[in-house]
Structures are given as C-alpha cells and as structure tokens.
N, C-alpha and C positions, 0 to 999 in steps of 0.2 A: 662541622657537621650537627653537632650541637646548637652551636647558633644558628644554623638553617631551621633544625627542628622547634627551635623558642619562637622563632619568627613566625612559624607556619602554624603553631597554635594560638601566638599572639591575632594574628590574623583570621582566625574562625573564632572569636570572642565577640559576642556580642558586643556592638558598637554602644559609646553612652550619647543618652538622648540629648539633643539638641534640645535649649531651653527657650530658643528662637522658632514662634510656630511659624507657617509656611503660608499662613494665611496673612498678606502684609505685612509681614516681617516684625509682627508684636507681639510678647510674648502674654496671655492671659492666663493665671494662674486659677486653679479651681474653685468653684465659688461653693460656702457652704448653702445652702437655702434653708430656710424653715420651714419646718413641718406646719402643713396648711392647716392640719388642728391639731394642735398639741396637748389638748386635752383628751386624745382618744384610749388613752392607759388607765383616765380616771376612770373609779370605780361608780359605776350610774346603774340605773333600770335599762331596760333594751329601750325604751319608750327614749328615754332621756339621751341614750349615745346614738338614737336617730335625728334627734336635734340636734344634737352638737355635731356631727358629721355635716350637716348642710346651713348649719348657722353658727360655724365657730366663729367668724368673726367679731358675732355680738358676745359673744362670752367675755372679753378683756373690759366693755364696756359693764356689762352687771358688775364684772370685779372691782373696777374702779366704783361705782357707787356705792358698793359693799364699804369700800374702806374711805368713804366719804362720811363727814361727822358733821352734826350740827350741837353747837355752841346750846346750853342749858342754864337760863337766869330767868331771874322774874318777867319779862319781858317775851320771853320763848312763844307766846302765844300768836303773836302778831306775825311769827313765820307761816301760819297756816293760812292765811289770805291771800297768799299770792298762788298758790293751788285751789281754792275755793272762786278765783276767779278763771282760773284754767278750766277748771270743771263746769262752770256755768255755760262757759265759751263750747264747750262741748255739747252739751245740752242742747246749743241754741242748735251748733249744727245739726245735730240727729235731728231734731223737733222740725227745724226747716225744710229737711231735706223732704219730711215726709210730708209739710204743708207745701211742696213745690206740686207735687202731686195732682194737685186739683184746685191751686191758684189759678189765675189768669190776671197777668198784670195789661190789661185795658180797661180804658173810662168807661167801657159797657158792661165786661164783664167783671171787673175785680169785686165789684159790694158784693154781686148775688156769688161769686165762687164762696168768697169771704162767709156769707149767710148758709151756703150749702157744708162750708166746712164744719159750720158751728152744729148744723141743727140736720144733716143727713148723712154726713160720713161715720159710719162707726166709730166712740171713743175721738171723732176729728175735734168736737168742744174741748178737751181736758188735752190734747196736744198742741191746741193753738190758746190756752189757758196755760200750758208749761212752758211755751213758748215766751210768751208777753212777763212771767214772772220771773222767768231765771233772765232773759233779758235787764229788769230793772235791778234782781239780784248780782250780777255780774257787772254792772253799774257800780251797785255799792259796794261791793267786794274790791273793787278795780278802786275807788275814793278809799277806802279804807288801807288797803294795802298802800298804794301810793304814801299818805300822811304819816304812815307808823312807820315805814321806811326815811324818810325825810327828819323825823323826830327821832331816830334810832341812829341819824346820822350814816346810815348804810350808803347813800353816794358818795360817799369819800373815796382816795385814790387806794384799789387803783378800780373802782365800780364805777367809775365816770360814763361809762358807755352801757353800763346795767342802765341806771338809773335813764340815760337820754333813751335809749330803746323803749325803755317802760314809762317814759309820760308819752312816747310817739302810740304807744299800745291805748295809752288811757283815750289820748285824743281820736285814735281809729272806733274804739270804744263808745264813745259819743256820737260818732258819723253814723257809727252802725243803728243807735238811739234815732237819730235824727231822719234817716233815709229810710226805716223802716216804720215810721209813723205812718204816713201818708199812705202805705198800702192797701188798709183797709180801705180806703177812697171812703170814709163815712165823713160827716159834719163838720166833726172837733178835727180831725187831721186835716184835711182839705184846708180852712181855715186856721189853724194852727201852721202848716207848713207856709202859707198866705205873707202871715205876717214876721216869719221865723226869716224867711228869702228876703224878707223887705231890709232889715235892717243892714248887712251889708252894702247895699245902696251909696249910703252916706259918704262914705269913704272913698277912696281913688281909685279909679278903677272898680269899684264894687258891682256898678252897673252890667259892667260886662261879664262880670264872674256870676252875677245873677241870672242874666239873660241864658248863659250857659248850663249853669243849675237846672234849671226852668227848662231849660227848651225854645223858650219866648218872651213875649212880653210878661204873661201871665201864667200862675199855676193852674196846668190843663193835662190831658191825659199823655201830651208829650213828658209832661215834668213825672207823672208817674209812671212810664217807661225807665225815664234815665233813673229815679231813685231808685227802681228796683234794680236795674243791671248794676248799682254798683251795691246795693245793697248785697245781690248773692255773689256776683263775680268780681267787680275790682275789690271790694274793701276786705273780702275774706283771700284774696291774692295776694295782696298788700299785708296783712296783717300774719299771716303764716308765715312770713320772710321773715318779719318783724320779730314772730314769736320765736323761731327758729334759732334765730341771734341771741335773741333773750335767753334763752332754757340754756344756750351754751354759754353763753357768760356766768350763769347761774351754778352753772355744772364745773366751769374752770376755775372759777374768783372762789367758788364758796361762799359760806353765808357767814356774814358780818354780826359780830357781837356789839354792843354801843360802846364810845369812846369812853377807856379806863377799868372796864369790866373784867377786863383779862389781867391788867397789874396790881388791881384793888382784890379778887379774888371772887367776886361777885360772878364769877360762872361755875356754876354745879358742878358739870362735868359735860359728857358729851356723849351725844346717841346717834348710834348707825345711822343714817340716809336714808340705807334698806337695807333690811324691811323695816325698820322699828319705825323712823319718821313716816315714811310713803305709807304704811300701815293705818299711823296716827291721822295722816291726810286721808285717807279713806272712809275713815269713820267720817270724820270733820263730811266727806262729799256726801256719805250716805243721809245725814243727819238734812245738811242744807236743801239735797231732793227734796226728804220729806216733808218738808218744810213748804217747798214752795209747789207741793203737789196737795199737803193741806188746802194751801190758798187758793190754789186753782179751784176748788170745789168750793170754799165756803164764804168766796170774796172772788166771783169773777170780774172779768173785764166785760163789760155793757157791748152789745156790736154797735148800737146809734144807730142815726140815721141816714142815708146816703145821699153824697154828696152832691148840691146842686149850685153849680159855679155863678146861678142870676140870682140865689138869694141871698140875701142880708144876712151877715157873719152875725149870732148869737152871743148872747151877751156871757161876758164871763169866760173870751179866747185866751189859755195859758200852754207853755210850751209842760213837756214834762220835767219830772221834778228836777234833774239834774242840770237845768238850765233855768232854772226859775230865780237865781241870783241875778245872773246877766238880765235876762227878763225885768226884773225890779227896776236893776240898776237904770237901765233904760230909759224905764217910765220915771224914777224920779232927776233924770235927768232931756228931763221934757223940755229946756230952755233953747235957744237958736244957740245952733252947735256942739248941745247937749250930746247927743247921739255919737256925734264923732268924737268928743271927748272920750266918752264913756268907751265906744270901740279901743281909743286907743291905750285906757285904764286898761281892757283885758288885754290886749296885746303885749302890753309892758310887763305887764305882771307875768304871763305866760312866758318869753322869752329870758326874764330873770328867773322861774324856777327850771326851767330845762339846763340854765347855766349856773344853778347854784352849786355843783359838784366843784368848775374851776374857779369861782369868784369866793368859796369855803377855804382856803387856803390852812386855817387853824386846825379845822376838822383832819387835814392831807396830814396834818403832825402831829394827830393824836391828841388834837386839843379841844377843850369846850370850846365855841363858837356861839356867844347868847345873842348876837343879832340879829343870824341865820335861825333860829327858834322863835326869837319874837317874830320876825319874818313869816315865816310859817304860823304859829299861832294866830298871825294875823289874816291871814288870808283863810285862815281854816273859819274864824270865831263868825268873820265876815261875812262867809258864803250860810254856816248856821244861822246868822241872825235875817239874812235876806231871805232863806227859804223857810223858817217861821214866819217870817213878815208875809210872803204868798200867802200860807196856811190860813193865816189870819184872814186875810182878806177876801178868799175865795171860798170856804169852808165855813 
C-alpha cells in the first residue's frame, strides 16, 4: 500500500522540462540581448535624455572620439591643415548650393546669370567671392597637408591606404578647380579651358578623352554643360565616398608621430581629440573663414568679358596657379615630342608619389629614409620654382 501511495505521489509531481525544443528538435538557449539604450540611467538633463533615447547608437562614437589622443610635439601644427581642407570644402558646398539657385549652365545664359548673381542678387557678389576664394584656399590647404604628411612620413605602415585616399582627394580637388573654371563663361575661362583641354591630345588615346570632355571637337556650350555636370554632380559624389573612407581610416588608425619621436622622448604629451583638438581646429576654421571674407571684400575676382568663340585668344592666357607648374613645363618642352615627354614626366611622378608608402620600406620599419625625403624636396622645390617663374613672366 505504501509503495502504491509513493508511486501515486511520484506520478502527480511535475515532470522535468525536456531541453530539446519541439520546434525542429533543436534546443535554443535564451539569448541575453544588450539594452538598446545603455545610457538611459546616466544623469543628464531632460533635453539630453531625449536625445540619448533617440540617438543612443551615436554615443559610443562620441566616447571613442573622447578616448582618441593626438600627440604633441614641435610639428603638431601641421595636423590642423587636414581639418582646414575639409572646412573649405564644406564652405564650397554651402556657397555652391546658394549659387545654384540662380546660375544657368547654358551657352546663352551662363554669363548673364553670373553677372546677375554679382550685381542683382542681394549679397550674391559676396557668396560668389567666398566660393572662389575658398576654392583656392581648399587647394592650398590640400597642398600643405599633403607635403607635411609626406615629410613626417605619416604614410608609413599601417597608413598606406590613408595616403592613397588622400592623394585621390587631392586630385579630385584639382578636378573641381578645372571644371569650375569654365562656368562663368567669360573670355579668360573659355580660352584657358581650350588650352588646357588641348594638352592630353598628344598622348595615346588623348584625343578620344578630350572629345568626351569637350562634347565635340571644340570648346562649346556642350563643354560648359559637361563641366557643370561634373562639377556639381559627378565629382562631389565621388569625393564624398573617398572622403568618408579617408576620415574613417584617420579615426581608426589615429594620428601618426614623426619617426623616432616616441623613442627619443620628443613627444611632449597627448591631448584629447574631442573636444580639445577639435575645438582648436574650429578656431582655425573661424580664422580661415575670416581671411577669405576679407579677401572677398578687398580683392574680388573680376567678372570679365563674355566668351566669344570666334574672337582671337587674348595675350597672357594661363591656368589657375595650381596648374602653373605643369603649364610652364609644357612651354619649356616645346620641341618636337616635348609635350608627350612632359606628360610622361607628370604621370611617372604622380605614380611614384602615390606608391611611396609601398616603396619606402625603411619608413615602415620606423627608420629614416633620406632618399624619399629628397624626392619630396625635389618635387616641392620644382613646384615652387615653376610657379614663381610664371608669376614673373605674367605679372
């Protein structure tokens, strides 16, 4: 009887759960999911809590930026030129969007809309001048940033792709300058574009490329339309993609110190990227913006005369200053086959320049590489000398 009672009690006890799930016969343990807002219990204001609840995913990014540090040494000032380049690009975008509201990219209306912006639109002259001066400032800052990065050997391992993406951004900046030069459709821009687009014809396949760029055999209204579409659609789209990659690499890999500075104790310390370095960067942006506003007022770019394709080219036609070196080298190589040789020199120098991180093995081993330093000095001095020669010849 007792045994029967025990069996009855055992039968009424709850059975143990089978760890095997009935759905497909696979056991799935419970998953501990992270809180979507891990900062909900932090002490913040009501406004801060509102933003945290909706943008909690951004907070780890800010925390990461707060942990990032920038080395302090005697060459630290060169770190700010990358931010200045980015700032002037932003100014370009904002002022360009404002100019687009009135500009008409056709052969019949381009110059008239340009004059209308300058003379009739309230503060249109200032927006146009800031756009022009910030374009030159952006390319100048890109030049300084590129050469300072080179001489500090910041391209060395593991930052090779940072250097390559930076070089692509530099080339795109030059392309912005070239495509935007024709848009006012004045006499100087028209004939400078005609001369500039003639150069690639001497290279194999160059004539085909020039025809695509011009939209025909000669510079015309079709050329203006193509330059406009590249300037406001194609180039910005490509640049934004490359810029995102470049900035991501900068944040992931951090800021490089010159070779040997850590080992010899020449690093004075470190400062937080956010907010300390970024705040100093912002001060530089304000100073840079103030300078281009002053230049826009005291030294405005001229309107010029409307382009006339049938008129002879005026004397003294030359490109913008950042193409002066190539322009004068082509004139120096005016002998038979010289232009092709000059183009070959441009191309070879550009390929070597972008491939420096993969060629400079000594820098990747944290050793000084005087050969590549001399190579950079040669290109820098050549650019300065040729630019100064153009200045002496034409001014």
